[in-house]
C-alpha positions, 0 to 999 in steps of 0.5 A: 904073459909070455906063456899065454903068448906062446900057447896062443901061437903054438895053438891049432888055431894060431896054426890054422889062421897062419897056415891056411892060405884062405884063413887070414884073408876070409878073416879079414873080409868078415872083419870088414863086414862087421866094421860096416855093421858096427860103423854104419849103424853107429853112424846112423844113430850118433848122427841122428842123436846129433840132430841130423834127419830130424824128421826121422824119429829117434825110435826109428834108429834104435833098431840099428843098435842091434846091428852095431852089436852084431858087427861088434861080435864079428869084429871081436871074433875075427880080432881074437883070431887075428891075435892067435895068428901072430900074438907076439906081434899084436902084444908089442904093437903100440897101435894095437895097444892104442886100438884096444885101449880106444875100444874099451873106451868106446864100449864104455861110452856105449854103456853110458850112452845106453843108460843116458839116452834109453828113455829118450830113444823110446819116447814118441816122435816130436819130443824136445831135443836130447840133453846135451850130455846125450848129444856129447856121448853120440859126438864122443862115440863118432870120434872114439870109433874113428880112432878105433879104425885108424889105430887098427889100420895102423897095426900092420905099419907100426912095429 
C-alpha cells in the first residue's frame, strides 16, 4: 500500500493538485456542486418516498435520481483528485476511513433501494403507499448521506 501512496503523491496529478494555486479550490467548488446535486436530489426522492408532498406522483421524482448519479460522479472524480494531493494524510485519517465506509454502505443501500422500489416508483399516480421496507431504505439513505457529509467535513480536523 505504501508504494501506491508514494506513487500517487509523486505523480503529476498529485503535484498539480498540490502546486497549482487554483487547482484545490476549484476542485472544492466542483466537489460542493456535486454534493448539492447528489444530496439535493436524494432529499427530493427520499422525502417523497417517506410521504412528504404526497400530491406529487412518485414517478415525477424518479428523474432526480439521474442528477444524483451525476453529482456522485463529480464527487468521486474530485474526491480521488483530493486523495492524490496528500495520499498519506487521507489513508491514515480516521474520518476519511469512516466516510469511505459510510459511502460504501450508502451505495449498497442505493442498490437495495433500486431493486426494492423500482416497480413502485414507475407505477401510475394514486397507488398505495410504498412498502415499509422501501420507506426504511429511504430513511436509511438520509442518515447515511448525512454521515458521509459529516465525516467528510471532519477530514481536515482529525489527524
